[in-house]
N, C-alpha and C positions, 0 to 999 in steps of 0.2 A: 775438692775445690771446683766451683763452677761459676761461670759468669753469664748473666742473661743479656739481652739486647740493650737494657738500660745501664749497662756497665756496673751492676751491683754484684759484688763478690759474695758468695755464700759458702760458709764453712758449716759442715754438718756431719752426718754419718756417711761412711763409705758403703760400697755395695755389700759388704759383709755385715753391716749394721754396727760397726765399731765407730767410736768417735774419731774425727779427723785429728791427726797429730801434726802440729806445725814443726818445721825443722829447726826452730830456735826457741830460746826461753822467753822471748818477748815479741810483741807485735806492735808495729808503729802504724797508727791510723792518722792519715793526713786529711781526711774528710770526715763527714758524719758517720758515726757507728750506730747501727740500728740492731738491737738484739731482741729476738722473740724467744721468751722462755727465761729461765733462771741463769744467773751468772754465779759461778762458784769460784771463790778465791781463798787461798790459805790465809791471807792477811786481812780479810774483810769479814767482820761480824756485826750483827745488830741485834738488839733485843730490848727487853724491859727489865727493870730492877726497881726495888723499893729500898731506898737508902735507909740505913740506921742513923737516926739523928740523936745528937747529944746536946742538951741545953748548956750553953757556956756562960752567957752574960745577959742579964735582964730578961730572961725568958721564963714565964710561969709554966708553959706547956707547949709542945710542938708535935705535929703528926706529919709524917712523910706520906706522900701519895705515890702511886706507881709512876715511874719516870721512864724515859727512853734514851737509848744511846746507840751510836754506831762507831765502829773502829775501822780505820783504814791505815794499814801498816802499824806504826807505833803511836798514832794520834787517835784520841777518843773525843768525839763530840757528844754532848748530852743536853737534855732539857727536862724540865719537870716542874712540880709544884710541892710546896710544903705549907701547912697551916701553922702559924705562929701566934701565940698569945703573949705579947710583951707584958712585963711587970709594970712598966711606966713609960710615959712619953718623953721625948727629948733626951734620951740616954742611949748611948751606943748599945746595940743589941746584937747578939750573935749566937750561932750554933754551928756544930760540925756535922758533916754528912759523909758517909762512906762512899766509896767509888764503885762504879759498875765493873771495872776491871782493875785489879790491884796494881798499885804503883807506890813506891816510896820516893817522894820528891827530893831531889838533890838541891834545888834552889827555887826561890819564889817565882822565877820567870817561866816555869814549865807548865803553869796552869792559870786559868782566869776565866771570868765570866761576869755577867750582870743580870739584872732582872728588876722586878718591881712588885709592889703590893697592890691590893685593890684600892687603897686610899690614895689621896694626892700626896705627892712628895715622898713616897716610900721607895726610893731607889735602893736596890740591893747590890752588893759587890761580892763576888766570889773570889777568894784568894786561897793560897796554901802557905804553910810554913815549912821551911827546909827541914828535912828529916822526918816529916809526918806522912801519913797515909790517908788523910781525910781532906775534904774541901771545907773552907770556913766561909759561911754566909754572914755578912754583917750589914746593918742598916740602922737608921735613926727613925724610929716609929713616930708618926704624927697622931697616933691613937693607941690607947692601952687595950683596945678590943682585939679579939682574935681575928686574924686576917689571912687570906691565902696569898702567898708570894710565889710568883712564877720566876724561873731562872733558866739560863742557858749558858753554855761555856764549853771549854775543851781543855785537854791536857795531854802532855807527852808521857807515854809510859816509860818509866825509868828502869 
């Protein structure tokens, strides 16, 4: 541990080249924290995944694109895109998508999200059903043409 004249505390390697070990399991930062280099934490991950989609209601075809996610503790945030070709307009349309990190939902309040399509008025809603392991994307299409739908949301790992 060293402090320079600007009162910046630096944690790094000691004289033997080993990482500095703090005396407790947590560090409280009361001001700005500036990190140069990577931060490694056991409960933080991020990555890419391509969900498996299953057409459920009013979907002629669908294609998932590569999506992204990050996990902090037991919460997962995600975003991505899926191309959906609805069978008809004005009918509730839906499909399911697999999760980037597995979870079996105990109740519907543990996940959610939203998004939209390229067309006007195509707002999507992401929900889950209790006892399932997939996200449910639903919307009311204003066109029967194939369209890209973007979404984002999050869930608690159960």
